[in-house]
C-alpha positions in Angstrom: -59.4 8.9 -129.1 -62.2 6.2 -129.2 -63.7 4.9 -131.4 -67.6 2.7 -131.6 -70.0 1.2 -134.6 -73.2 1.0 -133.6 -76.9 0.7 -135.1 -79.3 2.8 -133.5 -83.1 1.3 -134.4 -85.0 3.5 -132.3 -86.3 6.3 -131.5 -86.2 5.2 -127.7 -82.6 4.3 -128.5 -81.2 7.3 -130.1 -82.7 8.7 -127.0 -81.0 7.2 -124.4 -77.1 7.2 -126.5 -77.7 11.3 -126.9 -79.2 11.6 -123.0 -75.7 9.3 -121.8 -73.8 11.6 -124.8 -75.1 14.9 -123.4 -73.8 13.6 -119.8 -69.9 13.8 -121.0 -68.1 16.5 -120.3 -65.9 15.8 -123.9 -67.2 16.4 -127.3 -68.6 12.8 -129.0 -69.6 12.6 -132.5 -70.9 10.4 -134.9 -70.7 9.6 -138.4 -72.1 8.2 -141.1 -70.1 8.2 -143.9 -69.0 11.8 -144.7 -71.7 13.4 -142.5 -69.6 14.2 -138.8 -73.0 15.3 -136.3 -72.9 16.0 -132.8 -73.9 13.7 -130.8 -75.1 15.6 -128.5 -78.2 16.9 -130.9 -81.1 14.3 -131.0 -81.8 16.6 -134.4 -78.6 15.8 -136.3 -78.4 11.9 -134.6 -82.4 11.8 -136.0 -81.6 13.6 -139.3 -78.8 10.5 -140.2 -79.3 7.6 -142.4 -80.6 5.3 -139.2 -80.2 1.9 -141.2 -76.1 2.0 -141.3 -73.7 1.4 -139.1 -73.0 5.2 -137.5 -69.3 5.3 -135.9 -69.6 7.0 -132.4 -65.5 8.9 -132.2 -65.2 10.7 -127.8 -61.7 11.6 -127.1 -61.5 10.4 -123.7 -62.6 6.9 -122.1 -66.1 7.1 -119.6 -67.4 4.3 -118.3 -71.7 5.4 -118.2 -70.8 6.6 -122.2 -69.5 3.3 -123.2 -72.3 0.8 -121.3 -75.1 2.5 -122.9 -72.6 2.2 -126.8 -72.2 -1.7 -125.7 -76.1 -2.1 -126.2 -75.8 -1.1 -129.3 -72.9 -2.4 -130.9 -73.3 -3.9 -134.5 
């Protein structure tokens, strides 16, 4: 299992993140406190408190996803 702490500040960043997560053949989840959301759901991600750091949890290494995550590391 891999984890990265990120911060998404704009709608465009959320869209870029969700698009990258959606390309993955494995589960990608995003956690905000006690809340765990499917990162492939733009509505789910938009429902989170984006003023706080978010924890991305995924099962497999994926260079394309990790390149996008690097942009948003907090």
